[in-house]
NUDO-188919 format. One record per residue (C-alpha): residue in three letters; residue number from 0; x, y, z. Coordinates in Angstrom, 2 decimals. Example, Ala and Ser with C-alpha at 12.3 -4.5 7.8 and 13.67 -1.06 7.14 Angstrom:
! NUDO-188919
[rec 'ALA',0,[12.30,-4.50,7.80]] [rec 'SER',1,[13.67,-1.06,7.14]] 
END
This chain:
! NUDO-188919
[rec 'UNK',0,[36.67,-11.54,14.99]] [rec 'UNK',1,[35.41,-8.35,13.38]] [rec 'UNK',2,[33.43,-8.80,10.16]] [rec 'UNK',3,[35.33,-6.86,7.49]] [rec 'UNK',4,[32.27,-6.77,5.20]] [rec 'UNK',5,[30.68,-4.04,7.31]] [rec 'UNK',6,[33.58,-1.74,6.39]] [rec 'UNK',7,[33.68,-2.53,2.67]] [rec 'UNK',8,[32.32,0.09,0.26]] [rec 'UNK',9,[29.91,-1.82,-1.98]] [rec 'UNK',10,[29.30,0.73,-4.74]] [rec 'UNK',11,[31.92,2.83,-6.48]] [rec 'UNK',12,[31.97,6.37,-5.05]] [rec 'UNK',13,[32.12,8.85,-7.90]] [rec 'UNK',14,[35.43,10.66,-8.05]] [rec 'UNK',15,[36.72,12.85,-10.88]] [rec 'UNK',16,[40.51,12.74,-10.98]] [rec 'UNK',17,[42.23,16.08,-11.49]] [rec 'UNK',18,[45.77,14.77,-11.97]] [rec 'UNK',19,[47.81,11.66,-11.20]] [rec 'UNK',20,[46.53,11.30,-7.63]] [rec 'UNK',21,[44.90,7.89,-8.23]] [rec 'UNK',22,[48.10,6.42,-9.65]] [rec 'UNK',23,[50.25,7.98,-6.95]] [rec 'UNK',24,[47.99,6.84,-4.12]] [rec 'UNK',25,[48.08,3.32,-5.55]] [rec 'UNK',26,[51.89,3.44,-5.37]] [rec 'UNK',27,[51.76,4.69,-1.78]] [rec 'UNK',28,[49.39,1.90,-0.81]] [rec 'UNK',29,[51.52,-0.74,-2.52]] [rec 'UNK',30,[54.41,0.42,-0.34]] [rec 'UNK',31,[52.04,0.66,2.68]] [rec 'UNK',32,[53.10,4.25,3.26]] [rec 'UNK',33,[50.95,6.48,5.51]] [rec 'UNK',34,[49.19,9.18,3.49]] [rec 'UNK',35,[48.32,12.79,4.33]] [rec 'UNK',36,[45.64,14.53,2.25]] [rec 'UNK',37,[45.58,18.33,2.49]] [rec 'UNK',38,[43.20,20.83,0.98]] [rec 'UNK',39,[40.28,23.22,1.55]] [rec 'UNK',40,[37.01,21.99,2.93]] [rec 'UNK',41,[34.66,20.29,0.50]] [rec 'UNK',42,[37.20,19.85,-2.31]] [rec 'UNK',43,[36.94,16.05,-2.47]] [rec 'UNK',44,[39.49,14.74,0.03]] [rec 'UNK',45,[37.14,12.30,1.75]] [rec 'UNK',46,[35.55,11.20,-1.51]] [rec 'UNK',47,[39.02,10.49,-2.90]] [rec 'UNK',48,[39.87,8.26,0.06]] [rec 'UNK',49,[36.54,6.44,-0.26]] [rec 'UNK',50,[37.12,5.96,-3.98]] [rec 'UNK',51,[40.60,4.55,-3.44]] [rec 'UNK',52,[39.39,2.15,-0.72]] [rec 'UNK',53,[36.74,0.90,-3.14]] [rec 'UNK',54,[39.22,0.66,-6.01]] [rec 'UNK',55,[41.67,-1.32,-3.86]] [rec 'UNK',56,[38.90,-3.48,-2.43]] [rec 'UNK',57,[39.96,-2.67,1.14]] [rec 'UNK',58,[37.76,-1.96,4.17]] [rec 'UNK',59,[37.59,1.70,5.18]] [rec 'UNK',60,[37.14,2.91,8.75]] [rec 'UNK',61,[36.62,6.67,9.04]] [rec 'UNK',62,[37.04,8.72,12.21]] [rec 'UNK',63,[35.85,12.34,12.39]] [rec 'UNK',64,[38.40,13.91,14.72]] [rec 'UNK',65,[37.44,16.50,17.32]] [rec 'UNK',66,[39.04,18.30,20.23]] [rec 'UNK',67,[37.33,16.06,22.80]] [rec 'UNK',68,[38.63,12.85,21.25]] [rec 'UNK',69,[40.96,10.93,23.54]] [rec 'UNK',70,[43.54,8.26,22.81]] [rec 'UNK',71,[41.07,5.71,24.23]] [rec 'UNK',72,[38.52,6.77,21.61]] [rec 'UNK',73,[41.02,5.68,18.97]] [rec 'UNK',74,[42.62,2.57,20.48]] [rec 'UNK',75,[39.90,1.21,22.77]] [rec 'UNK',76,[38.85,0.89,26.41]] [rec 'UNK',77,[37.55,-1.49,29.02]] [rec 'UNK',78,[33.77,-1.52,29.42]] [rec 'UNK',79,[32.07,-2.38,32.71]] [rec 'UNK',80,[29.49,-5.13,32.39]] [rec 'UNK',81,[27.40,-7.19,34.78]] [rec 'UNK',82,[29.96,-10.01,34.80]] [rec 'UNK',83,[33.05,-7.81,34.96]] [rec 'UNK',84,[34.93,-5.84,32.34]] [rec 'UNK',85,[35.31,-6.35,28.60]] [rec 'UNK',86,[37.83,-4.77,26.26]] [rec 'UNK',87,[36.42,-3.00,23.21]] [rec 'UNK',88,[38.79,-2.12,20.37]] [rec 'UNK',89,[38.65,1.43,19.06]] [rec 'UNK',90,[38.50,2.19,15.31]] [rec 'UNK',91,[42.28,2.51,14.92]] [rec 'UNK',92,[42.91,-0.84,16.62]] [rec 'UNK',93,[40.15,-2.51,14.61]] [rec 'UNK',94,[41.66,-1.22,11.36]] [rec 'UNK',95,[45.14,-2.40,12.37]] [rec 'UNK',96,[43.84,-5.88,13.21]] [rec 'UNK',97,[41.71,-6.50,10.09]] [rec 'UNK',98,[43.88,-4.73,7.51]] [rec 'UNK',99,[41.59,-1.79,6.80]] [rec 'UNK',100,[42.42,1.71,5.66]] [rec 'UNK',101,[41.93,3.94,8.70]] [rec 'UNK',102,[41.01,7.50,7.72]] [rec 'UNK',103,[41.39,10.18,10.40]] [rec 'UNK',104,[39.47,13.14,9.00]] [rec 'UNK',105,[40.54,16.66,10.07]] [rec 'UNK',106,[43.34,15.31,12.25]] [rec 'UNK',107,[44.35,18.76,13.55]] [rec 'UNK',108,[41.06,18.99,15.42]] [rec 'UNK',109,[42.31,16.27,17.76]] [rec 'UNK',110,[44.59,17.09,20.68]] [rec 'UNK',111,[48.30,16.52,20.06]] [rec 'UNK',112,[48.54,14.15,23.03]] [rec 'UNK',113,[45.92,12.03,21.25]] [rec 'UNK',114,[47.51,11.99,17.81]] [rec 'UNK',115,[50.87,10.76,19.10]] [rec 'UNK',116,[49.33,7.28,19.49]] [rec 'UNK',117,[49.54,6.89,15.71]] [rec 'UNK',118,[53.33,7.28,15.63]] [rec 'UNK',119,[54.29,3.59,16.08]] [rec 'UNK',120,[51.91,2.69,13.23]] [rec 'UNK',121,[53.49,5.15,10.82]] [rec 'UNK',122,[57.11,4.02,10.81]] [rec 'UNK',123,[59.00,0.75,10.32]] [rec 'UNK',124,[57.44,-0.74,13.47]] [rec 'UNK',125,[53.80,-0.74,12.26]] [rec 'UNK',126,[52.66,-1.54,15.78]] [rec 'UNK',127,[50.04,-0.16,18.15]] [rec 'UNK',128,[50.68,-0.46,21.89]] [rec 'UNK',129,[47.56,-1.01,23.98]] [rec 'UNK',130,[48.99,0.09,27.30]] [rec 'UNK',131,[45.81,-0.45,29.29]] [rec 'UNK',132,[45.52,-4.00,27.97]] [rec 'UNK',133,[49.22,-4.82,27.99]] [rec 'UNK',134,[49.13,-5.84,24.33]] [rec 'UNK',135,[51.21,-4.85,21.32]] [rec 'UNK',136,[49.17,-5.08,18.13]] [rec 'UNK',137,[51.17,-5.82,15.00]] [rec 'UNK',138,[49.40,-4.15,12.10]] [rec 'UNK',139,[47.91,-6.40,9.45]] [rec 'UNK',140,[49.95,-6.37,6.19]] [rec 'UNK',141,[47.08,-4.58,4.40]] [rec 'UNK',142,[46.66,-1.83,7.01]] [rec 'UNK',143,[47.20,1.78,5.96]] [rec 'UNK',144,[46.71,5.05,7.84]] [rec 'UNK',145,[45.37,8.12,6.04]] [rec 'UNK',146,[44.88,11.55,7.62]] [rec 'UNK',147,[43.40,14.76,6.24]] [rec 'UNK',148,[43.18,18.39,7.20]] [rec 'UNK',149,[42.60,21.88,5.86]] [rec 'UNK',150,[45.85,23.91,5.91]] [rec 'UNK',151,[43.78,27.10,5.73]] [rec 'UNK',152,[42.80,26.62,9.37]] [rec 'UNK',153,[46.33,26.13,10.65]] [rec 'UNK',154,[47.47,28.15,13.63]] [rec 'UNK',155,[50.12,27.89,16.30]] [rec 'UNK',156,[47.59,26.09,18.46]] [rec 'UNK',157,[46.15,23.90,15.68]] [rec 'UNK',158,[48.79,22.29,13.57]] [rec 'UNK',159,[50.53,18.94,13.40]] [rec 'UNK',160,[53.90,18.46,14.99]] [rec 'UNK',161,[56.79,17.96,12.59]] [rec 'UNK',162,[57.32,14.59,14.26]] [rec 'UNK',163,[53.86,13.66,12.98]] [rec 'UNK',164,[54.01,15.34,9.56]] [rec 'UNK',165,[57.25,13.68,8.60]] [rec 'UNK',166,[55.76,10.22,8.93]] [rec 'UNK',167,[53.52,10.67,5.88]] [rec 'UNK',168,[53.64,11.16,2.16]] [rec 'UNK',169,[51.26,13.96,1.18]] [rec 'UNK',170,[48.77,14.94,-1.51]] [rec 'UNK',171,[47.82,18.59,-2.01]] [rec 'UNK',172,[44.21,19.01,-3.07]] [rec 'UNK',173,[42.50,22.15,-4.32]] [rec 'UNK',174,[39.26,23.00,-6.05]] [rec 'UNK',175,[39.05,21.51,-9.56]] [rec 'UNK',176,[39.31,23.50,-12.75]] [rec 'UNK',177,[36.06,25.09,-13.91]] [rec 'UNK',178,[35.60,22.45,-16.61]] [rec 'UNK',179,[36.20,19.55,-14.22]] [rec 'UNK',180,[33.99,21.04,-11.50]] [rec 'UNK',181,[31.17,21.52,-13.99]] [rec 'UNK',182,[31.54,17.87,-15.02]] [rec 'UNK',183,[31.36,16.82,-11.36]] [rec 'UNK',184,[28.11,18.74,-10.83]] [rec 'UNK',185,[26.58,17.19,-13.93]] [rec 'UNK',186,[27.48,13.71,-12.73]] [rec 'UNK',187,[26.63,14.16,-9.04]] [rec 'UNK',188,[23.36,16.09,-9.34]] [rec 'UNK',189,[22.20,15.22,-12.84]] [rec 'UNK',190,[21.99,18.81,-14.07]] [rec 'UNK',191,[22.83,20.10,-17.54]] [rec 'UNK',192,[26.13,21.70,-18.52]] [rec 'UNK',193,[24.74,25.23,-18.81]] [rec 'UNK',194,[23.44,25.25,-15.22]] [rec 'UNK',195,[26.60,23.61,-13.92]] [rec 'UNK',196,[28.77,26.24,-15.60]] [rec 'UNK',197,[26.77,29.05,-13.99]] [rec 'UNK',198,[27.08,27.54,-10.52]] [rec 'UNK',199,[30.82,27.21,-10.98]] [rec 'UNK',200,[31.04,30.89,-11.93]] [rec 'UNK',201,[29.41,31.82,-8.61]] [rec 'UNK',202,[31.90,29.64,-6.76]] [rec 'UNK',203,[34.86,31.29,-8.47]] [rec 'UNK',204,[33.58,34.72,-7.49]] [rec 'UNK',205,[33.36,33.64,-3.86]] [rec 'UNK',206,[36.80,32.03,-3.90]] [rec 'UNK',207,[38.30,35.30,-5.07]] [rec 'UNK',208,[36.99,36.82,-1.84]] [rec 'UNK',209,[38.94,34.43,0.37]] [rec 'UNK',210,[41.12,36.53,2.61]] [rec 'UNK',211,[39.04,39.62,1.74]] [rec 'UNK',212,[36.08,38.96,4.00]] [rec 'UNK',213,[35.67,35.22,3.53]] [rec 'UNK',214,[37.58,32.61,5.52]] [rec 'UNK',215,[36.86,29.95,2.92]] [rec 'UNK',216,[35.37,29.93,-0.58]] [rec 'UNK',217,[32.34,28.00,-1.77]] [rec 'UNK',218,[33.23,24.32,-1.82]] [rec 'UNK',219,[32.44,21.80,-4.53]] [rec 'UNK',220,[30.28,20.06,-1.92]] [rec 'UNK',221,[28.08,23.14,-1.54]] [rec 'UNK',222,[27.78,23.43,-5.31]] [rec 'UNK',223,[26.47,19.87,-5.39]] [rec 'UNK',224,[23.97,20.81,-2.66]] [rec 'UNK',225,[22.75,23.78,-4.70]] [rec 'UNK',226,[22.51,21.70,-7.85]] [rec 'UNK',227,[20.56,18.99,-6.01]] [rec 'UNK',228,[18.07,21.55,-4.68]] [rec 'UNK',229,[17.55,22.99,-8.16]] [rec 'UNK',230,[17.17,19.49,-9.60]] [rec 'UNK',231,[14.54,18.88,-6.92]] [rec 'UNK',232,[12.46,21.83,-8.10]] [rec 'UNK',233,[13.65,24.67,-5.84]] [rec 'UNK',234,[13.91,28.08,-7.48]] [rec 'UNK',235,[17.46,28.58,-8.76]] [rec 'UNK',236,[18.16,31.83,-6.92]] [rec 'UNK',237,[16.64,30.53,-3.67]] [rec 'UNK',238,[18.70,27.36,-3.93]] [rec 'UNK',239,[21.90,29.33,-4.49]] [rec 'UNK',240,[21.30,31.65,-1.57]] [rec 'UNK',241,[20.35,28.74,0.66]] [rec 'UNK',242,[23.35,26.56,-0.26]] [rec 'UNK',243,[26.05,28.99,-1.40]] [rec 'UNK',244,[25.61,32.16,0.63]] [rec 'UNK',245,[23.95,31.62,4.00]] [rec 'UNK',246,[26.21,28.74,5.16]] [rec 'UNK',247,[29.53,30.50,4.55]] [rec 'UNK',248,[29.11,34.05,5.86]] [rec 'UNK',249,[27.03,36.32,8.07]] [rec 'UNK',250,[28.76,39.47,6.82]] [rec 'UNK',251,[26.15,41.72,5.22]] [rec 'UNK',252,[28.52,43.17,2.62]] [rec 'UNK',253,[29.84,39.78,1.53]] [rec 'UNK',254,[26.31,38.41,1.33]] [rec 'UNK',255,[25.27,41.38,-0.77]] [rec 'UNK',256,[28.18,40.82,-3.16]] [rec 'UNK',257,[27.38,37.14,-3.56]] [rec 'UNK',258,[23.64,37.78,-3.95]] [rec 'UNK',259,[24.35,40.34,-6.68]] [rec 'UNK',260,[26.56,37.77,-8.41]] [rec 'UNK',261,[23.77,35.20,-8.30]] [rec 'UNK',262,[21.25,37.71,-9.65]] [rec 'UNK',263,[23.61,38.73,-12.47]] [rec 'UNK',264,[24.36,35.17,-13.53]] [rec 'UNK',265,[20.78,33.92,-13.35]] [rec 'UNK',266,[19.07,37.22,-14.19]] 
END
């Protein structure tokens, strides 16, 4: 039997609520409804799920989805050993058996023929067929499935089928307000309010460029990186360019605009 302790989050992950999402997620979990979390990269989706798993005292199993992931990667496979074969449960099957929250991060990165395996777990059946093993797993009463993705990267080739979407209740995430984001930076990186406010101003400038040269704005995660570098003694401007400019664009004009913003704010 799998040890659930290895999947329990021991310390509370910091999460700054921006609305009623904690209360609403609690209601969804109480009803054992599958949850979809949507929002731009680095806005706190994964941290929110981690926080709720800790708050509920439930094990959390996270899967980073990718285009090479197969159904077997989720549900399990037979392994060849010296004495024959042995079945090894995948993360989705393990979560269903032990009553964990299974979090499929960036679900649209997975192939659609892979994601359909979650369908029986996300309706009244709450079952997972293991065709290769000839077993039908009945989900533990505490099991819940959570998926996330960034709608900004949707395309005709990368989107969820309606048959998948309409099995979930959904939360729309976005970047926090300036005041809340500043508070997050102060808590996460241990910087003062004045520095946090300046970093947030840079982020807002970049986010205004989304769709005008930038595919995505500066995330809260990158702001925390910049703040951590500054807290560690790196020059403020160098830290900002390293964490807030270089990772998000190679366009010379956009870089110049962001660098001028950094110089103006910290000049």
